[in-house]
C-alpha beads as a LAMMPS data file, in Angstrom:
LAMMPS data file: protein, C-alpha beads

73 atoms
72 bonds

1 atom types
1 bond types

-500.0 500.0 xlo xhi
-500.0 500.0 ylo yhi
-500.0 500.0 zlo zhi

Masses

1 110.0

Atoms # bond

1 1 1 -237.074 -172.518 481.744
2 1 1 -236.551 -171.455 478.157
3 1 1 -235.046 -168.042 477.490
4 1 1 -237.550 -165.238 476.580
5 1 1 -236.927 -162.198 474.437
6 1 1 -238.135 -158.878 475.736
7 1 1 -238.493 -155.877 473.363
8 1 1 -238.831 -152.311 474.720
9 1 1 -239.332 -148.996 473.003
10 1 1 -240.037 -145.355 473.638
11 1 1 -243.394 -143.773 472.521
12 1 1 -243.471 -140.964 469.983
13 1 1 -242.166 -137.801 471.440
14 1 1 -240.667 -139.566 474.543
15 1 1 -236.946 -139.054 475.253
16 1 1 -236.400 -140.347 478.709
17 1 1 -235.028 -143.990 478.788
18 1 1 -236.966 -144.786 482.051
19 1 1 -240.289 -144.168 480.199
20 1 1 -239.868 -147.143 477.807
21 1 1 -242.806 -149.527 477.234
22 1 1 -242.490 -153.297 476.903
23 1 1 -243.644 -153.997 473.372
24 1 1 -243.267 -157.800 473.215
25 1 1 -242.258 -160.860 475.037
26 1 1 -241.796 -164.231 473.343
27 1 1 -239.805 -167.498 473.630
28 1 1 -236.340 -167.501 472.049
29 1 1 -236.394 -169.883 469.105
30 1 1 -235.410 -170.240 465.474
31 1 1 -237.683 -167.243 464.568
32 1 1 -236.278 -164.851 466.979
33 1 1 -234.557 -162.473 464.577
34 1 1 -237.612 -162.351 462.325
35 1 1 -239.953 -161.809 465.245
36 1 1 -237.779 -158.954 466.611
37 1 1 -237.913 -157.234 463.180
38 1 1 -241.662 -157.684 462.890
39 1 1 -242.246 -156.158 466.281
40 1 1 -239.935 -153.217 465.524
41 1 1 -241.567 -152.472 462.217
42 1 1 -245.155 -152.634 463.709
43 1 1 -244.109 -150.499 466.704
44 1 1 -242.293 -147.968 464.396
45 1 1 -245.549 -147.585 462.380
46 1 1 -247.168 -146.638 465.741
47 1 1 -244.544 -143.967 466.433
48 1 1 -242.178 -146.014 468.783
49 1 1 -238.426 -145.555 468.562
50 1 1 -235.158 -146.370 470.453
51 1 1 -235.780 -150.063 470.772
52 1 1 -233.958 -152.189 473.348
53 1 1 -233.893 -155.977 473.063
54 1 1 -233.118 -158.056 476.238
55 1 1 -233.252 -161.595 477.288
56 1 1 -234.730 -163.164 480.425
57 1 1 -233.819 -166.610 481.654
58 1 1 -236.097 -166.715 484.749
59 1 1 -233.391 -165.473 487.154
60 1 1 -234.461 -163.425 490.145
61 1 1 -233.611 -159.746 490.161
62 1 1 -230.407 -158.732 492.044
63 1 1 -231.459 -155.865 494.280
64 1 1 -228.030 -155.676 495.976
65 1 1 -225.924 -155.409 492.706
66 1 1 -224.513 -152.288 491.350
67 1 1 -226.258 -150.403 488.493
68 1 1 -224.519 -148.423 485.836
69 1 1 -226.128 -144.967 485.451
70 1 1 -225.612 -142.906 482.423
71 1 1 -225.649 -139.179 482.987
72 1 1 -226.425 -136.957 479.918
73 1 1 -224.404 -133.710 480.133

Bonds

1 1 1 2
2 1 2 3
3 1 3 4
4 1 4 5
5 1 5 6
6 1 6 7
7 1 7 8
8 1 8 9
9 1 9 10
10 1 10 11
11 1 11 12
12 1 12 13
13 1 13 14
14 1 14 15
15 1 15 16
16 1 16 17
17 1 17 18
18 1 18 19
19 1 19 20
20 1 20 21
21 1 21 22
22 1 22 23
23 1 23 24
24 1 24 25
25 1 25 26
26 1 26 27
27 1 27 28
28 1 28 29
29 1 29 30
30 1 30 31
31 1 31 32
32 1 32 33
33 1 33 34
34 1 34 35
35 1 35 36
36 1 36 37
37 1 37 38
38 1 38 39
39 1 39 40
40 1 40 41
41 1 41 42
42 1 42 43
43 1 43 44
44 1 44 45
45 1 45 46
46 1 46 47
47 1 47 48
48 1 48 49
49 1 49 50
50 1 50 51
51 1 51 52
52 1 52 53
53 1 53 54
54 1 54 55
55 1 55 56
56 1 56 57
57 1 57 58
58 1 58 59
59 1 59 60
60 1 60 61
61 1 61 62
62 1 62 63
63 1 63 64
64 1 64 65
65 1 65 66
66 1 66 67
67 1 67 68
68 1 68 69
69 1 69 70
70 1 70 71
71 1 71 72
72 1 72 73
């Protein structure tokens, strides 16, 4: 399976990380950096912010692993 790039962002006015939306998913290739920038520009024009880029290799989720939780104080 070829690696996929996932782009997430928060809608205008949203501040909670868990409320992010998936904005795009595409195959990782030689245009990856350009495609990421295009998605971020288009989403910014629609009010999205706080983008997160992740990759997915087809692996199954690890439901027994530990999760790092950030607490805002």
